[in-house]
C-alpha positions in Angstrom: -52.3 11.2 -91.6 -51.2 13.0 -88.5 -53.4 15.8 -87.1 -52.5 19.0 -85.4 -56.1 20.1 -84.6 -58.3 17.8 -82.6 -62.0 17.4 -83.3 -64.4 17.2 -80.4 -65.7 13.8 -79.4 -63.3 11.9 -81.5 -60.9 9.0 -80.8 -57.3 9.0 -82.1 -54.4 6.6 -82.3 -51.4 8.6 -81.0 -47.7 8.4 -80.4 -46.5 10.2 -77.3 -43.1 10.7 -75.6 -41.4 12.6 -72.8 -39.1 15.5 -73.9 -37.5 15.9 -70.5 -34.0 14.5 -70.3 -34.3 13.4 -66.6 -37.2 11.0 -67.4 -36.3 7.4 -68.1 -38.7 7.5 -71.0 -36.9 10.4 -72.6 -37.5 10.4 -76.4 -39.0 6.9 -76.2 -42.1 6.8 -78.6 -45.1 5.1 -76.9 -48.2 4.1 -78.8 -51.5 5.1 -77.4 -54.2 3.0 -79.2 -57.2 5.1 -78.1 -56.8 8.8 -77.2 -60.1 10.7 -76.7 -60.5 14.3 -77.7 -63.2 15.9 -75.5 -64.3 19.3 -76.8 -61.3 19.4 -79.1 -58.8 18.9 -76.4 -57.1 15.5 -76.3 -57.0 13.7 -73.0 -53.7 13.8 -71.1 -51.3 10.9 -71.2 -49.1 10.5 -68.1 -45.7 8.8 -68.0 -45.8 5.7 -65.9 -42.2 6.2 -64.7 -42.0 9.9 -63.8 -45.7 10.6 -63.5 -45.5 13.8 -65.6 -47.5 14.6 -68.8 -46.3 13.2 -72.1 -46.2 15.1 -75.3 -48.3 14.1 -78.3 -46.0 13.6 -81.3 -48.6 12.4 -83.8 -52.2 11.4 -83.8 -54.5 9.7 -86.4 -58.3 9.7 -86.3 -59.5 6.1 -85.7 -61.7 4.9 -88.5 -64.1 3.5 -87.6 -64.6 5.3 -84.3 -65.1 2.9 -81.3 -68.7 2.4 -80.2 -69.5 4.1 -76.9 -72.4 2.6 -74.9 
């Protein structure tokens, strides 16, 4: 199930992509296996080619959550 509201202190599996036509990754879905939501705000994902922020297209809560030491 994809989420639109992020819970604080929670890890998600996400799919991100760039929505800017000038980026080589334009509309290319990229899997992010662990995306952390700190205080209900997901961490940013940066494009490795154009160095700009990527847009989160979908996210699913990881179950079980990773253990943090």
